[in-house]
N, C-alpha and C positions, 0 to 999 in steps of 0.2 A: 316275034317282034321284028319289025323291019329296021333297017339302018336308020331311016329317017326318024323313027319313033324312039330309037335308043338314045340314052343320055350321052352327052359329050363329056368325057373325062379330061379335065384340063391338067396339063403337066407344065410346071414352070421350067424354064430352060436351065436354071441353076438349082442344084440340090447340094446342100451342105450337111454332111452326116455328123453324127454325134462325136464328142471329144474322145480321142484315143490317147493313151499314154505313149510317149516316145521312149526311146532307149534311155537308160539311166543317164542323167546329165543333160538330156535334150528336152526341149519344151513339148508339151502336149500339142496335138494338131487335130484338124478335122479334114476328112477326105472330101474333095469337091468333085461333083459331076457336072458336066455341061452337055445338054442334049443327050443324056443317057450314057455318056462315056466318062469314065474316071479320068480327070485331067491333072490331078495333083493334090497336094496337101496345103491347107491354110492354117496359119498360126495366129492370125488376127483378121479383123474386118478388112483391113487394107489389102490383105492377100486376096480376099474374095473379090474386091473391086478391081484389083489389077488383073486377076485371071479373067474376070468377066470382060474387061476392056480388051484383053488379048484375043478373045473370041468374038469381038465385035458387038458385045452386049453393053448397052449403057444402062446402068442401074440408078434410077432417080430416088427410089424408096426401098431400102433394105427390108422394110416390114410389109411390102406388097407380096402376098402369097402367089400372085400370078407371075412374079418375076423370080423370086427366091423362096425356096422351101427349106426351112431350118429343121433338122431332125435331131432330137435329143438336146434341145436347148435353143436359145435364140441368138441374136447377133452379139449378145453380151456374155455368152457362155463359152469360155475358152480354157477352163480347167476341169479335170475329171471330178465327178461327184464321189 
């Protein structure tokens, strides 16, 4: 297979991983990656938007899989299962 015939795999710039438990007494969080690099932890949707803006990414739709990929839940999942 040549490069031209190979399928293009799209990666969104923002990846929000599954909910992790914090230390006792601290809220759960989700690790965030931007362009494949871990950039911090988000505890709410606003953290995702603020981090995206800090990296020059404007998010118009948090449900657009070409912009944000949610792993282990969606934008409403902020507590461990």
